C-alpha positions in Angstrom: 6.8 -1.4 25.2 8.2 0.7 22.4 7.2 4.3 21.9 7.7 4.4 18.1 7.3 1.4 15.8 7.3 0.9 12.1 5.0 -1.8 10.7 4.3 -3.2 7.3 0.9 -4.5 6.3 -0.3 -6.0 3.0 -4.0 -6.0 2.0 -5.8 -6.6 -1.3 -7.4 -3.5 -3.0 -9.2 -2.9 -6.2 -7.3 -0.4 -8.2 -7.7 1.1 -11.7 -4.9 1.5 -14.1 -5.2 3.3 -17.5 -3.3 0.5 -19.3 -4.8 -2.6 -17.7 -8.2 -1.3 -16.4 -9.5 -2.6 -13.0 -7.1 -4.9 -11.1 -7.2 -6.6 -7.7 -3.7 -6.2 -6.4 -1.8 -6.6 -3.1 -0.9 -3.2 -1.7 1.7 -2.9 1.1 1.5 0.0 3.5 4.5 1.0 5.7 3.2 3.0 8.6 4.7 4.7 11.7 3.0 4.0 15.0 3.3 5.9 18.2 2.0 4.2 21.4 0.2 1.7 19.1 -1.8 4.3 17.1 -1.0 5.0 13.5 0.6 8.4 13.0 1.8 8.6 9.4 2.0 6.5 6.2 5.6 6.4 5.2 5.3 4.5 1.9 2.9 2.4 -0.1 3.6 0.2 -3.0 1.9 -2.6 -5.0 2.8 -5.8 -6.7 1.9 -5.9 -10.4 0.4 -8.8 -12.4 3.9 -9.8 -13.5 5.5 -9.6 -10.0 7.1 -6.2 -10.3 7.0 -3.8 -7.4 5.6 -0.3 -8.3 4.7 2.9 -6.4 1.0 3.4 -6.0 1.0 6.9 -7.5 0.5 5.7 -11.1 -2.9 4.0 -10.4 -6.1 5.3 -8.9 -8.2 3.8 -6.2 -11.3 2.2 -7.8 -14.4 2.8 -5.8 
């Protein structure tokens, strides 16, 4: 069993962008795990409507 692991997980989230409004997009989280428990989110990015990959800082989580 490894002590430290890095895993990537993709989920669908509802996000809000000023230019496009509400969108349902795939968001990928890269997390660091220690002994199987998540410790830190290293990076998160999303795939746009046109297939580009962007950082998640430019859009807000729509709740």
